[in-house]
N, C-alpha and C positions, 0 to 999 in steps of 0.2 A: 521426508523429514529425516534425520537421516537422527539414528540410535547412537555416535558415537558418544561416548560420557563426557571425554574435551572437549564438547560445544557445547556453549552457553548459550540458556534461557533466555527470549523476551519476550514479556507481554505486550504488545501494540493495541491500544486502546484506539475506536474504528470509529469520530461520530455520523451521523447521519446523511451529514451533504457527502461525508465518503462516502461512503456507503452505499453512495444514488449514485456518486458522479463511478464509481468503482462499478457497480449493477447495469449505470445505462451507458459506458463508452463499450462492452465490451472487448479491451483490448488486452489486457491479461491472456492466458495460455491457462487453458479446462482446469489444471493442477491447481494456479492458486485463485481462482474462480469461485473453484470450491471450499477452496478453506474459505477464504471468503465467505461463502455461503453460508458454511459453515460453523462459522465463528459464536463461540458465545452473548447469550446474549444479557444486557445488565437491565436493573429497577428503571432506568430511562431507557431510552437511541442510542447508546450507543454499542457495540458490541469489541468480544475482549479478544482477540485472538494470542494465543499461548505457540513462538512459533522458537524453531532449533536458528540461529545464528542464520548457516549458511540458506537456510527460508527464504530469513529474513533479505539474509542476502538476496537473494531470486530477486522479491518483490520491489526493492531500489532497485533492483537492473533496468528494472520491464520500467516501472515509472521514470528514472531515466531517461533510458532511450526517446518512449517516450516525453518525455519535455521538451528535448532537443528537434522534436519532430515538431509540434504544436503548441507550444511553452510557452511564445516570444513570440511578438510582436515584430508590425513594420524595426519599428522605433526600440527595438531590442532591448522592451520591458518586459518583463513579465505577462503573461493574458491574466485573463482571469484562473484559466485553468491548469495556465503556469504556478501559479499562484502556488497552487490546489496541489498541485506532483509535489512545487517542492516544501512543501511542510509534510507530504505526505511520506516525500526519500527522508525527512526529519525523523519522523514519529519510529519508522524503521529501518534506523539507528539507533538505536537507545538500549 
């Protein structure tokens, strides 16, 4: 993550479903996977990631690449995995 003072920070809440997906699919690079596994645990089952905008964009790039590879069925409609990836892309954009 960048220490640049002009970079805005963002906070991302991940549901248990998103955490399970990210843990089981193993498509993230090791540095991003570590950020997910080290995330702050909330009272519930969610986790909170505090990221700079550049790191959030790295996550979005990985989710977008994965979405293009596996996120759509033969009818070009989003699959279940595709819908989850679209949700993650949106979460990391805020």
